Each structure stands twice: as C-alpha cells, then as structure tokens.
C-alpha positions as CSV (number, residue, x, y, z in Angstrom):
1,X,15.2,-12.8,-22.3
2,X,14.7,-9.8,-20.0
3,X,15.8,-9.9,-16.4
4,X,12.8,-9.3,-13.9
5,X,13.6,-6.3,-11.5
6,X,14.1,-7.2,-7.8
7,X,15.4,-4.8,-4.4
8,X,19.7,-6.6,-5.3
9,X,18.9,-6.0,-9.3
10,X,17.3,-2.4,-8.2
11,X,20.2,-1.2,-5.9
12,X,22.7,-2.7,-9.2
13,X,21.1,-0.1,-11.0
14,X,21.3,2.2,-8.8
15,X,25.0,2.0,-7.9
16,X,25.3,1.7,-12.1
17,X,23.9,5.1,-12.6
18,X,25.0,6.7,-9.4
19,X,27.0,9.8,-10.6
20,X,24.4,10.5,-13.7
21,X,21.0,11.9,-13.8
22,X,19.7,8.4,-14.0
23,X,19.1,7.9,-10.7
24,X,16.8,10.5,-8.5
25,X,19.1,12.2,-6.1
26,X,20.5,13.6,-9.4
27,X,17.6,14.4,-11.3
28,X,14.2,15.3,-9.1
29,X,15.7,19.0,-9.5
30,X,14.5,19.0,-13.1
31,X,11.2,17.6,-12.5
32,X,11.9,14.0,-13.2
33,X,9.7,12.0,-10.8
34,X,10.7,7.8,-10.3
35,X,8.5,5.5,-11.8
36,X,7.9,2.2,-13.9
37,X,7.0,1.4,-17.4
38,X,5.0,-2.1,-17.6
39,X,6.7,-2.9,-21.7
40,X,4.0,-5.1,-22.0
41,X,0.9,-3.1,-21.8
42,X,2.6,1.4,-21.6
43,X,1.3,1.5,-18.8
44,X,3.1,3.8,-16.1
45,X,3.4,3.9,-12.7
46,X,4.4,6.0,-10.3
47,X,7.1,5.2,-7.7
48,X,5.4,4.6,-4.4
49,X,5.1,3.4,-0.4
50,X,3.3,0.5,-0.3
51,X,0.7,3.0,1.3
52,X,0.6,4.6,-1.5
53,X,1.8,8.0,-0.9
54,X,4.7,9.3,-3.9
55,X,7.9,7.6,-3.5
56,X,11.5,9.6,-3.6
57,X,12.7,6.6,-5.4
58,X,12.2,3.4,-6.9
59,X,10.6,1.1,-4.3
60,X,9.1,-1.7,-5.3
61,X,6.8,-2.4,-3.0
62,X,3.9,0.3,-4.0
63,X,3.4,-1.8,-7.5
64,X,0.4,-2.9,-8.2
65,X,-0.5,-7.1,-7.4
66,X,-0.7,-7.3,-11.3
67,X,3.1,-6.9,-11.6
68,X,4.3,-8.7,-8.7
69,X,5.4,-12.2,-8.9
70,X,6.5,-13.0,-5.3
71,X,6.5,-11.3,-1.9
72,X,8.8,-12.1,1.1
73,X,6.3,-13.5,4.4
74,X,6.8,-9.9,5.7
75,X,4.7,-9.0,2.5
76,X,7.5,-6.8,0.8
77,X,8.9,-7.0,-3.1
78,X,11.0,-9.9,-4.0
79,X,10.1,-10.0,-7.3
80,X,8.2,-8.1,-10.5
81,X,7.2,-9.1,-14.1
82,X,9.7,-8.8,-17.3
83,X,8.2,-7.3,-18.8
84,X,8.8,-4.0,-15.9
85,X,11.2,-1.7,-16.7
86,X,12.6,1.3,-14.3
87,X,12.7,4.9,-15.1
88,X,11.1,8.2,-14.8
89,X,8.3,10.2,-15.5
90,X,8.9,13.9,-16.8
91,X,6.0,16.0,-18.4
92,X,3.6,12.9,-18.8
93,X,6.2,10.6,-20.4
94,X,8.7,8.2,-19.8
95,X,12.2,8.1,-19.3
96,X,14.6,5.0,-19.0
97,X,17.3,5.3,-16.9
98,X,19.6,5.9,-19.6
99,X,17.2,8.2,-21.2
100,X,17.4,10.3,-18.3
101,X,20.9,9.5,-17.7
102,X,21.5,11.5,-21.6
103,X,19.0,14.2,-21.0
104,X,21.4,15.8,-18.2
105,X,24.4,15.0,-19.7
106,X,23.3,17.4,-22.6
107,X,21.5,19.7,-20.4
108,X,24.5,20.1,-18.4
109,X,26.8,21.1,-21.7
110,X,24.4,23.3,-22.2
111,X,24.8,24.8,-19.2
112,X,28.6,24.6,-19.9
113,X,28.4,26.4,-23.3
114,X,26.7,28.9,-22.0
115,X,29.0,30.2,-19.2
116,X,32.0,28.6,-20.3
117,X,34.2,30.4,-17.8
118,X,32.9,28.8,-14.8
119,X,35.5,25.9,-15.6
120,X,38.6,27.8,-16.7
121,X,41.0,29.3,-14.5
122,X,43.1,31.8,-15.3
123,X,47.1,31.4,-15.1
124,X,48.7,33.9,-12.7
C-alpha cells in the first residue's frame, strides 16, 4: 500500500533528501524542476503555486483537483491520491527524488575525477 502525500510527509521527504540532489535547492542549477507524477495515469504535473505560477519547490496546493483528496477550511491541500509521487522534470523526463539524487552524485563524481587536485592538499 502506498502512502498519500500530505504537507507533513512532503516536509519529511525534503528533510530526508536535504543534503542530496533530491531537493530543489540542490538540483535547480542542473535544470531540474520540482514536479509530481500520477503513477495511475503517467501524467506529470510541474509544481505550481495555487495561482498557476511555477513553484521553486514541491507544493501540493497547485495540483489539479482530480488528484486532491482533502483540503482544509482555507482551501489548502491536505492529502492527495496515493498514486502521486514527488520528483523532478529535466529535459521533459520525470525523475524520482532518488533518481535525481543519484544523478547528481554521479555528476559530482565526474567533476571530481576531471580535476582531482581540488580536494587534496599537499603536505608542507
């Protein structure tokens, strides 16, 4: 059984991936945009503010009504369908947080191997 995304579970995901490429602040410069995929339909939704503007991080409030299961009295999204997964879009392809984190680890390893002296200091 899949868990449904809520504001709390989304915050926990962000905390879990904090020091990795699985969060927007760490992968934005590599062309990743926060997004959600509905695994039932394969439809990808870029993260948006409620007014439709692109959001710089994962926000549930901009998701379409057909994905929303519950809202609070102020209209904020409290829960979405269990088929919705957070991740990122890059070059028109969806990546889960794990996939984005792995891609950035691989990219940073390539950067270090191209210039190995940057992390080493010579003994005096």
